[in-house]
N, C-alpha and C positions, 0 to 999 in steps of 0.2 A: 504493500500500500504506500509506503514511503517513496519508493521509486516512481510509482504511478503519479503521485502528486508532484514529484520533482520534474517529471517529463512534461506534464500538462499544466502545472502551475495552479491547480485547484483540486479539491477532493472529488468533485463531480463535474467533469468537463463536458462541454458540448463540442463535439468534433463535427465540423460541417464539410459536406462534400463539394468539391469542384469536379463536376462531371465533364470530362473532356468530350469534344465532338468526336464522331467516328473517325478512327485513325486510318492512314493510308493502307490500302490492301484489304480493308474490311468492307462488307457489302454496302453499308450505308455511308461510306466516305464521300464527301462532297469535294470533287477535284477543283471546282471553281473557287470554293472557299479556301482550300489549300492550307499550308502551314501557317500563313499569316492569320487567316481566319480562326484557326484553332487557338493560336496564342492570344488573339485579341478577345475572343469569347471567354477564355479562361481568366484573362486579366480582369475583365469586367466583373466576373463572378467573385474572384478573389478580393477585389476592392470592396464590393458590396458586403461580403461576409465579414471581412476584417473591420469595416466601419460599423457593422452591427454589434461587434464585440464578442465574436465566437472565440473559444479558447484554443482551438486548433483547426487545421485544414487537412483534408485528405483528398489527394488526386486519384481519380479512378477512371476507368475506360468503359463505363456503363453503356455507352453507345455502340460498342463493338459487337453488336448482335448479328448473327447467332454467336454465342460464346464458345470458346475453345478451352481445352485443358492444357494445351501446349501452344502458346501464342507465337505468331511470327516475330522474328527478331525486329522487324520494322516497327511493330507496335511498341515494344519496350524502348527502342531507340527514339521514336517520336515523342513518347511520353517524357523521356529524359530531356529532349530538346525543349519541349514546351516548358517544363519546370525550370530548366536552366535559364530560359528567357525571362522568367518571372522571379527568379531566386532573390534578387536584391529588393523585391517589393514584398516579400513574405515576412511578416513581423510576428507571427505566432508559430508554435511548433507545427511541423507538417509531416504527413505520412503518405503512403502510397498503397495502391492495390491494383494489380494487373489480373483481371478476371480471366480464368480461374486457374492461374499458374503460379504456384508457390515459388519456384526457383526464379521466374522472371520478376516476381514481386520483390524478392530479396535483392536481385541484381539491380533493379531500378532504385531501391532504397540505398544501396551502396554507391551507385553512380551519382545520386543527387544529394546525398547527405541527409536523407530523411531520418526523423527521430523515431518513427514507428511504422509498422506495416500491418495490414489486415489481409487474411485469406482463410480459406478452408484448408487446414493442414492435416486433419485427422478424420477418420470414419470411412464408411463405404455407403454409396448412395445410388439409387435409381433416379436419373435426372433427365431433364429435357435434352441434355447434351449426350446422353448415353450413360454407361456404367462409369461411376466416379469413385476413384480410390486414390486420394492424395497420399503423399509419402512425407510425413513430418520428419522422419529420420534423415532423409536426403536434404530436405529444406534447411534443417538446423545445422547439418554439417556444412552445407553451402554457406550459410551465414558465417560460420567459423572460418572457412577458407577465405572469405572476403574480408575478414578482419572486423566484422560488425557485431561483436559480442554485445555491444551496447544497444543494438537495435531492439526496440520494444515491440514484442510480438502479441498481436491481437488475434486470438483464435476464435473463429466463428464456428460454433459447435452445432448449429441448426441451419443447414444450408438452404438458401433460397433455390427455387426452381427444382427441388429435389425432395425425395423421401428417403430417410435413413433405412438401410437394410439391416442395421444393428437394432434389434428390438428391445434392447435395454431401455429403461426410461431415460429421458433426456438428462435429469440430474446425475444419474449413474454414468452416463457417457461423458458428461462434463467433468465429473470428479475423476474418472479414469484418465481423461485426456490431460488433466493437470498433473496427475501422478506420472504418466508415461512419457509426456512430451514437453513438459515444463513451459507452458505459455506464461506470459506476463499478465494477461487479462483474457477473459472469456466473454464472447458476444453471443447474444440470443436474438434470433431473427424470426420474422414472419415468413410466409410461404414465397413471396416475391418481393422485389424492390418496391418500397413505398407502403407495404402492408405490415401492420403492427405485429410484433411478437405478442403472444398471449401473456397477460399479466401473471397468470398462474405458473407459466413456464419460467418467467423471469424470477418470480418469488421462489420457486422450488430450487432453481439453480443457485440462487444467492444463499439459501438456507444451507446447502451442502458445501458451499465455498465462501464461508464468512470472511476468510483472510485473503481472498483473491478478488481483484476488481472484476465486477460483472456489469456489462453495459448492454443497453438495448440497442440493437444494430439497425433496425428498420422500422419505418412507419410511426415514428413519434410525431404527434400532432401538437398544435398549439393548445388544444383543450385537454391533452393527456400528458403533457410534459411534467406537470406537477406530480401526478401520480407515479410516473416513471421514475422521477428523481427521488421519490420517497423510498423506492425499493432498490433501484440500481445505483451504480457508482458513476453514472453518466450516460450519455447517449451519442450515437452517430446519426446525423440527420441530413437529408438531401432534399427529397421531394417537397416537404412541407415549406421549405424556404423559397421555392420557385414560384414564378408567376402562375396564379390559379392553382397552386399546389401540384402542378404537373411536372413529373420527373424530367421531361425532355425540354422544358422551358428554361430560360435564364433565371438567375437568382433575382428575386423581388426584394429590393432593399428594405421596404416597409415591412414585409412579412418576416424577413430575417431579424429586423430590429425588435419587432413585437415578440417573436419567439424567444429571443435572448432576454428580453425584459421579464418574461414569464419564467424562464429557466432560472435566472438569477434570483428572482423572488422565491422560487420553490426551494432552492438550495441554501 
């Protein structure tokens, strides 16, 4: 918990998403928008979120649908380029997530100097992308090889777009992941991006992991953030801060500011 607070500067951080536009080589990439468009859209979202007072930023490639388990090198390289263009404007701790590729996520964190990363590192799942079996052992060894022992690891233990093939209850899977894979924090998600984790799941995981940070990973809304903060050690939020609450829109400065006002009051 002490390291968690050191990384994020607060006991219950709000980590806000900068969703990059679809990257080169992915089906939804806009060639006319190009790299300049990707950078400028991310720059605007970053400025709006930091102005709203979020505690940390996470860069993700949510627009790279359909998602892959082993992403093209161009995706990771482009994300590094965009973050590099914005690096001197980032004033809060930042993290990265390359969906759904743990090694690429860690590589990107090492390349950009990110303080933390998020990914599905453990478990087995039936998913929209097919059979899903991430390898935490490989990912953690890769972190060691790249000299990033300090990289704060956020383990999502309830994957979006998937159903766990491990029929142990979620709290047991979370407790086992902490024992076997040594995450720094555990995330609890809803079924898809923007959909809330069930409060009973969040509460149950926190009960069995009282000494590990447990965060709500998806679907935290303006009218639920107070309840979430009562149980969790913070949240990751993206869609709720966008224009009309739509995942694929730009960040709405007023919505972001209102959300942070409520989160700060709640904590």
